[in-house]
Phi, psi and omega in degrees: 000148180278146179290152181298326183294341180292338181265000183273151172282171180298320180296319180293322177294322178296316179296319179296318179296322178295319179295322179292321177296319179296317179298319180293317179293321180297317179293335180280322189265318191298319181304316178295318178295324180297314179295316179296325178296322176299318178293320177298320180295319176299317178298318181295318179296321179296322185279341188248003180183204180278106186296312182290324179293335181292342183251017173281161180305325182293328184252003185298318182295316180296318180294320177299322178299323178297315179298317182294314181296318179297321178297320179293318179297321178292325175299319175299316181297317179300314180294316182293315181290328177295315184283338184256019179301135181298320176247114186294350178278345185232055180291327180294318178300318180295322180294314180295320178298316180298318181292318180299317181291324175299314182297316180297314182291323179300313180292324178295318180295317180294321182291313180294324179292331181282316189256345180245279179203151179294341178272359184263030181274116184278065184293335182285353178300314180298319180296318179299310184293316182290328176296322180283317187267344181228251180203177185293324182295315178294321178300317179296320180296318179295316181296318180294316179296318179299314180297318180295317180295322178293318177301315183297313185288328178285326176295323180286326187285177181259001177065174183259167178304136177064019178239121181257163181301319178303324178293321179297313180297318178298318179298315181296317180295317180296314180288329175293323175299318177298320179295318178293324177296325175301316179300325184276322190264331186264131177243140184294340183265008178289152172289171189299312183296310176301326179297314181294317180296319178295324178295318179294323178295320177296320178296325180295326178295318176297323178297321179296322178296317178297319179299311181294321180294322178295322176294321178300323179285357177080017181262108178243024177276192177297343176301329178301314179290317181298317181299318180295315182295317179295318181296311181290322180297323179294323179290321177295319177298323178298321178295323182291322181270359182299313186298310179297325179294317178298317180299320180289313185290323179294330176285318181295315183264000178054056185261140181265071174274175187297323179299313180294319182295322177295325176293319183291334179271003172291127186290356175271002176298143185306315182294320180291326176293321175298318181296320181292325183271323185266333180220069186299326178295315177296323179298312179296320177300318182294324178296318179293317178299325177297317178297316180295315183296319179298316180295318181292318180297316178297327182290330181253011174086014175269172182286109182292331179294318179293320180297316179296313181297316179298321179292323179299325186256000190295334184250023181294342177296341179288350176295341180296321180206077186300327187292344180280000181244134194301326183292343180256005183264152175246274179257333187260129177240107184296341181290342177294339182256004184243152173284156185304324182298318179290319179300317180297317180297324178290321182290310186287340182288348184291336177288319179292313180295326177298320177297316180297314182294320179296322178291323178298322179272007177053049172286155178303146183299335177296323178282323177302318181297320180294323177303324183272329191261351193289350172249352179057231176242033181292146177281152174269090192299322184299311183283336174292317178293323177297320178293323178297320180292330181278335183282131185280323182209160179083172180255157176252142176279123181293340181296338178280355183235033181239162175289153186284349181081192003284174175290160179306133181258347181228165178296324180297318178297321178294320178298314180296321177302312182294313181298320179297314182295313183293317181296316180296318182293319182283337173290323178289320180208115178258118179303150184285330184251158178295321180297320178294323178295316179298317180296321181293317179297313180300320181294317181296317180291319181295326177298317177298322180294317180292331177281358178075025184286344180254013184291335187254009177237157187277024181286144183251169177296326177296318177301316180297322178296318179294321180297316178302312181299318181296317179294320180298326180279329189267317188300316179299331178287331179281317182258049182283158179271171179244148176287136180274122179257115180276145177287134177288142177287138179284000000 
């Protein structure tokens, strides 16, 4: 009998493969999250009521309900964070990050509500961190799950002296509003000062909800002022502890957020210093490719910081043997003494070695992927033609003279491929006229398109058109000429 998949279209097969990957990842991640959720629930019961009384026969059913609801909510979080990962290649990393941030914020909210005030729950902490390290969708899923889990455990608990359930619900609603405002107002690419100001503005919205809610309850005593101060103060405290938490989590999960990317593009980084001293030609080439990639990424809506960082490191594999690459040669060319097959193996191996070196230096996986993908499966035309000239009879397979791949999987990898190709070609020969330069850029990009190098990434024809225009506008400014000053005759 024929398999069922033989009757499926390509789109149906893609959806089936995605569902299978999700099922495999869910089975890998959820058991650990389930066990951790049980421990979190025990901590929550201890902080919100009579811990031993919660496990008596009279309260056993209610306590069991808390465990069941929390388990279901964590299942929702795992599914939502998996599907909303900013980079579809790393959904498990996004899921684990979401759960860790949920657990930290959940424990912080329970602790502050127990020892300070029920209005002092820093719920926007999770939203701030997830907005920076992931995206708005994951941040919203974490905030919603957090609010639901807090409601459940406070409804189950016996509350603290002088604290009623309406106050607890008002606090959760007010701080949840602040968390949602963070998703709307705070952008991960903001500079530090605008980021802080937007965070404070989001906290003010939550404070207004607490103020109005306290009035609705008919409380116009000093509690009105205390509730507002605790609510706003908890959000301000979340902003203050945001930076160290991001620094720790980005290191633990090896995430390429803007803070990390800015550090990696510092020219004092060890790998970049090695590149500058051991392969100066490659280093200069990488800087120009970085400028081009950043401009192109910004033009099509991709992360310009990631594009620049990836371009800076895309050729680090050439550190294995810098002299085999033309930009690092002076008078001696070792390829003159080698047969084309050996020359090709030396040239194409720099993508594989670059991936290995990037992993050794623990670069983010987004940059590691670009090190491997920036040439795709393109042929090394010079040595293929050289081999054809040396071969007396028969044909040569071009597959023996190509890079090992894979092809670019993301738009950023495609941008670096194009910028790398155009910069290298125009450095070797820059047309004299603007029309010739435009024609050369279009030809180089179209060749990559005809070779199918963009088949596995989501880049569009409109994106390619914008990239061409951006390079045509940017590259001449980078590779500008100098005025020749003649010496005056004495």
